[in-house]
N, C-alpha and C positions, 0 to 999 in steps of 0.2 A: 498194724503198721509194719511190723517186722516181716510178716508173711508177704505183704505187698512189695517191700524192698527186695526180699529174696526172689520173688517171682520176676521182678523187673531185672535184677542182676542176672538171673538165669537166661532170660531172653536175650539180654545184651551179650552174654558170653557165647551165645549161639550165632552172633554176628548181626542181630537185628538192631536197628536204630530204635531205642525205647525212650518214651517219655513217661516218667513216674509223676503222677499228679496227686498232690495233697488235696483231697476233696473235702476236708474239714475246714471250710473257708474261714472260720473265725476261731478255730481251735487248732490251727496248723502246728505240727511238731516234726514233720519228716525232715526238715532242714536241720533241726536240733539233733535228731536221731543220727543223721548222716554227717554231722559236724560241719555244716556248710553255713556260710553267711549269704545274705541276699542283698542286692543293691536296691531293687525296686520292690514294691509291695502291691497287693491287689487294690488297695485304696488309691494308689497312684494311677492304676489302670482305669478305675472308675472315674477319676477326675480328669481323664484324658491327658495326663502328664507324661505317660510312657506308652509305647506300643506293647502288646502282649508278649512279643518275642523277647523283650528286655527283662521279663520276669524269669526266664529259663536259666537255670544254673547247671553247669556241667558237674557230673558226679564221678564218672569214670568213662573209659572208652565205650562208646555206643550207648551211654546212659545219661539222661538229663533229668533234672527235677523241675517241676513247676510247683514252687512252694505256695503255701497259703499264709494268711496272716494269723496272728494270735492276739485276741483281745482288742481288735481294732474297732474303735467307736463307729467309724464310718460304715463298717460292714454289719454291725449289729442291727437286727430287725430291718434289713433292706426291704424296700417295697418290691412286690413281685415283678414289676417292669424292670427295675434296676437289677434284680437278681438274674432275670432272663437275659438282659443286655450283657451282664458280666459273663454268664455261661456261654453265650454266643461268641463273645470275643476270645474266650479261652479255647473253645472247641475249634476255632479256625486254625489253631496250631497243630491239631491232631494229624492232618494230612501230610505233614513233614516227617512223620515217623512210621515205622513198620508196625509198632505195637504201642499202645497206650495203656498203662496200668494205673487205675485210679483207686487210691486208698480212700474209700468213702467215709471212713470214720464211723463213730457211733451214731445211732439215731435213724429211725425209719425214714424221715424226710430226706436226709442226706443221701441215703442209698437209692431211694426212688428218683430223686433229682438226677443223680449220676446215671442211673439206668436209662433215663429218657434222653440223655445227651449222647446219642449216636453209639451207645454201647452195643457190642457184638456178643458179649458173654458176661454173666454175672456170677461171681463166686461168693457164696455165703459162707462165712467162717463162723463156726459155733463150737461149743464144748458140749460134752455129753451130760449136761445137767438139765433137769426139767424146765427151769426158767429160761435157760439159754435156748433150748429147743423150741419152746413156745415163741420166743422172740424171732428165731430163725424162720419158723413156720409163718408168722405174721408178715415178715419181710418178703418171703416167697409169695405169699398170697397177694400182697399189694403190688409187688413187681409184676406178677402175672396179670393182674387186672389192668395195669398201666401199659405194659409192653408184653402182650401175650405171646409173641413169638421169640422172645429173648431166651436163649438157653441159660439155665441156671445150674451151676455145679455147687456141690456142698463139700466143704473141707471141715472135718471134725478134728479139732485141736485138743491138746492136753488130755489125751487118753492115757490111762494107767495100764490097762490090759488091752491086748490086741483086739479082743471082741467088742470093746466099747465103741469103736469107730463105726463098724458095720451096723451094730445095734442102733446107734443114734441115727444113722442114715436111714435105716429101715423105718424107724418111727416117723421121720419126716416124710419119707416117700409114701408111706401108707396114708398119712393124713392128706398129703397133696393129691394122691390118686383118688381118695375118697371124696374130698371136698372141693377140689379144684378141677 
């Protein structure tokens, strides 16, 4: 989440109109991280009580947040039709911005869902530990199967020594080239 916020802030500082989207639909915390309150919630959108535009919260000049809910009973175990309807309503907002940064949050399902929602690039954030690299590879594999032409970048975080980042990337690149 911190990396998503920093990327969005950087794009905004370059003069782009940026929408930062909390993609963890029922574990949303970007509004908390940014110290913002929200008037409307995703549950209100699903109930047709508010238009999608009313969910957007200003963060700073050129940067807005589309927050998610946290622990909302109405979003728990949404049927696939309702989830698709929600995603369609939210993605209609994207055209009003120069860049949309989506913090997909944890979990493979969330990342794949976001990647199929008009994404133009996917950034996989990992750390140089074997379990994390395995998860990153699984994510790259599934995203590649679902959206084969989507560019995927890898950001290796929490490295102690400079060599750890390139080594972790090479492990992922080798596996992707060999098996994908």
